[in-house]
C-alpha positions as CSV (number, residue, x, y, z in Angstrom):
1,M,-35.3,-1.3,38.1
2,T,-35.1,-0.1,34.5
3,H,-35.1,-2.7,31.7
4,I,-33.0,-1.7,28.7
5,L,-33.2,-3.5,25.4
6,L,-30.1,-3.0,23.3
7,V,-30.9,-3.5,19.6
8,R,-28.4,-3.5,16.8
9,H,-29.6,-2.1,13.5
10,A,-30.4,-4.5,10.6
11,V,-28.1,-5.1,7.7
12,N,-27.2,-2.8,4.8
13,D,-25.2,-2.9,1.6
14,F,-22.4,-0.6,2.7
15,V,-20.4,-3.6,4.1
16,K,-20.1,-4.8,0.5
17,T,-18.0,-1.7,-0.4
18,G,-15.3,-3.0,1.9
19,K,-15.1,0.4,3.6
20,L,-15.5,1.6,7.2
21,A,-18.9,3.3,7.5
22,G,-18.8,5.1,10.8
23,W,-20.9,8.2,10.5
24,T,-21.0,8.1,6.7
25,P,-24.4,9.5,5.7
26,G,-26.9,7.8,3.4
27,V,-26.3,4.2,4.6
28,H,-29.8,2.7,4.5
29,L,-31.2,-0.8,5.2
30,N,-31.2,-3.1,2.2
31,D,-34.1,-5.5,1.4
32,E,-32.8,-8.1,3.8
33,G,-32.3,-5.5,6.5
34,K,-35.9,-4.3,6.0
35,A,-37.1,-7.9,6.4
36,Q,-35.0,-8.2,9.6
37,A,-36.3,-5.0,11.0
38,E,-39.9,-6.1,10.2
39,A,-39.3,-9.3,12.1
40,L,-37.8,-7.4,15.0
41,G,-40.8,-5.0,15.1
42,K,-43.2,-8.0,15.3
43,R,-41.1,-9.6,18.0
44,L,-41.4,-6.5,20.2
45,A,-45.0,-5.6,19.2
46,D,-46.5,-6.7,22.5
47,A,-43.6,-5.5,24.7
48,P,-44.6,-2.7,27.1
49,I,-42.1,-0.2,25.7
50,K,-42.2,3.2,27.2
51,H,-39.3,4.9,25.4
52,L,-37.6,4.4,22.1
53,Y,-34.1,5.8,21.5
54,A,-31.9,5.5,18.4
55,S,-28.6,6.6,17.1
56,P,-29.2,9.4,14.5
57,L,-27.8,7.5,11.5
58,E,-30.2,6.3,8.9
59,R,-29.7,2.6,9.5
60,T,-30.5,2.9,13.1
61,M,-33.5,5.2,12.6
62,E,-35.0,2.9,10.0
63,T,-34.6,-0.1,12.4
64,A,-36.2,2.0,15.2
65,E,-39.1,2.9,12.9
66,A,-39.9,-0.8,12.3
67,I,-40.4,-1.0,16.1
68,R,-42.4,2.2,16.3
69,Q,-44.8,0.9,13.7
70,H,-46.2,-1.4,16.4
71,H,-46.1,1.3,19.1
72,P,-47.7,4.4,17.4
73,N,-47.8,6.3,20.6
74,L,-44.0,6.3,20.9
75,E,-41.6,8.9,19.4
76,I,-38.2,7.9,18.2
77,Q,-35.8,10.1,20.2
78,Q,-32.4,10.6,18.5
79,N,-29.4,10.3,20.8
80,A,-25.9,11.0,19.4
81,E,-24.4,9.5,22.6
82,I,-25.4,6.1,21.4
83,G,-24.1,6.8,17.9
84,E,-21.4,4.9,16.0
85,V,-17.7,5.2,16.8
86,R,-16.2,8.4,15.3
87,Y,-13.3,7.0,13.3
88,G,-12.0,10.4,12.2
89,D,-9.6,10.1,9.3
90,W,-10.4,6.4,8.9
91,E,-14.1,6.9,8.1
92,G,-14.9,5.8,4.6
93,M,-11.5,4.2,4.0
94,E,-11.0,0.7,2.6
95,I,-10.7,-1.9,5.4
96,S,-8.2,-3.9,3.4
97,K,-5.9,-1.0,3.6
98,L,-6.6,-0.2,7.2
99,S,-6.1,-3.8,8.3
100,G,-2.3,-3.6,7.7
101,R,-1.8,-0.7,10.1
102,K,-0.6,-1.1,13.7
103,M,-3.6,0.8,15.0
104,W,-5.9,-1.8,13.4
105,H,-4.1,-4.5,15.3
106,M,-4.5,-2.5,18.5
107,V,-8.2,-2.0,17.9
108,Q,-8.7,-5.8,17.6
109,H,-6.5,-6.8,20.5
110,Y,-5.9,-3.9,22.8
111,P,-8.8,-1.5,22.1
112,S,-8.3,0.3,25.5
113,R,-5.1,1.9,24.0
114,A,-6.6,2.6,20.6
115,S,-7.1,6.2,19.3
116,F,-8.4,7.0,15.9
117,P,-6.6,9.9,14.1
118,N,-8.8,12.9,14.5
119,G,-11.5,10.7,16.0
120,E,-12.3,9.1,19.3
121,T,-10.5,6.7,21.6
122,M,-12.2,3.3,22.2
123,R,-12.1,4.1,26.0
124,G,-13.9,7.3,25.3
125,V,-16.5,5.6,23.2
126,Q,-17.3,3.1,26.0
127,D,-17.5,5.9,28.5
128,R,-20.0,7.9,26.5
129,A,-22.1,4.8,25.7
130,V,-22.3,3.7,29.3
131,N,-22.9,7.3,30.5
132,A,-25.8,7.4,28.0
133,V,-27.3,4.2,29.3
134,E,-27.0,5.4,32.9
135,A,-28.7,8.7,32.0
136,L,-31.6,6.8,30.5
137,V,-31.9,4.7,33.7
138,A,-31.9,7.9,35.8
139,A,-34.6,9.5,33.5
140,H,-36.8,6.4,33.2
141,P,-36.8,4.4,36.4
142,R,-38.9,1.1,36.3
143,D,-39.6,1.6,32.5
144,L,-38.8,-0.6,29.5
145,V,-36.5,1.4,27.2
146,V,-35.4,0.3,23.8
147,V,-32.0,1.6,22.5
148,V,-31.2,1.1,18.8
149,S,-27.5,1.3,18.3
150,H,-24.4,-0.3,16.7
151,A,-22.5,-3.5,17.2
152,D,-19.3,-2.1,18.9
153,L,-21.3,0.3,21.1
154,I,-23.6,-2.5,22.3
155,K,-20.6,-4.9,22.9
156,M,-18.8,-2.2,24.9
157,V,-21.9,-1.5,27.1
158,L,-22.3,-5.3,27.7
159,A,-18.7,-5.7,28.5
160,H,-18.9,-2.9,31.1
161,Y,-21.9,-4.4,32.9
162,L,-20.4,-7.9,32.7
163,G,-17.3,-6.6,34.5
164,M,-15.1,-7.4,31.4
165,H,-12.1,-5.4,30.5
166,L,-12.5,-3.4,27.3
167,D,-9.7,-5.4,25.7
168,E,-12.0,-8.4,25.8
169,F,-15.1,-6.8,24.3
170,Q,-14.5,-8.3,20.8
171,R,-15.3,-11.7,22.3
172,I,-19.0,-10.7,22.4
173,V,-21.0,-11.3,19.2
174,I,-23.8,-8.9,18.4
175,A,-25.6,-9.8,15.1
176,P,-27.8,-7.4,13.0
177,A,-31.3,-6.9,14.4
178,S,-30.4,-8.8,17.6
179,I,-31.7,-7.9,21.1
180,S,-29.6,-7.8,24.3
181,S,-31.1,-6.9,27.6
182,L,-30.0,-5.2,30.8
183,M,-31.8,-4.7,34.1
184,L,-30.4,-1.7,36.0
185,G,-31.4,-0.4,39.4
186,Y,-30.0,0.0,42.8
187,G,-27.3,-2.6,43.4
188,R,-25.7,-5.0,41.0
189,P,-26.6,-4.8,37.2
190,Y,-28.0,-7.8,35.5
191,V,-27.4,-8.9,31.9
192,G,-30.5,-10.8,30.9
193,T,-29.8,-11.8,27.3
194,M,-27.2,-11.2,24.7
195,N,-27.5,-11.5,20.9
196,D,-31.1,-12.8,21.0
197,M,-31.9,-13.7,17.3
198,A,-35.0,-15.9,17.8
199,H,-37.1,-13.6,15.5
200,I,-34.5,-13.7,12.7
201,T,-34.2,-17.5,13.0
202,Q,-38.0,-17.8,12.8
203,M,-38.1,-15.5,9.8
204,E,-35.5,-17.6,8.0
205,R,-37.3,-20.8,8.9
206,E,-40.6,-19.4,7.5
207,R,-38.8,-18.3,4.3
208,K,-37.4,-21.8,3.8
209,Q,-40.8,-23.4,4.3
210,A,-42.3,-21.0,1.8
211,N,-39.6,-21.8,-0.7
212,P,-38.5,-25.4,-0.2
């Protein structure tokens, strides 16, 4: 049975622009994100990780690097199939303007019917993400594999293995630098954890104690 850890990248400042990032280049972790990634790396320092994969974007690669710092024998393997949704013409646009469109409503409530102009369908994104996970399971039986990706990708993968319809995937919460886990082998899949943030909670607790 392969154990997959699905890790969301830590926070960045692009969200403050009010725009949809997607595959926009140059989106790096901010200071808070670097602290989150460091806490994540320490959390996984003793985990017997055999393989480390990441979306090619800077924010995911930087989060993966914080994990690799504790596992110097690992190589970060970029995998575009676990990369962010390709929003097409919507990429880089202001969310305040997009939120008034019918397609925005469809993405939030009926994502299985959503198709971004000159981009992907949400059904297609889920398919490629799940196919990528299954390929890793086939390639690494009985190993612990870390996959650093994005919130919607992780939510879609979890929805699939929970037997949820894609239209319900927005009910799942995946916070920055959180860990979710899957156990996949012959027979039924198992979802072990979702949105585990114990390391972030501990980091914030220590920060408050240091600065009462």
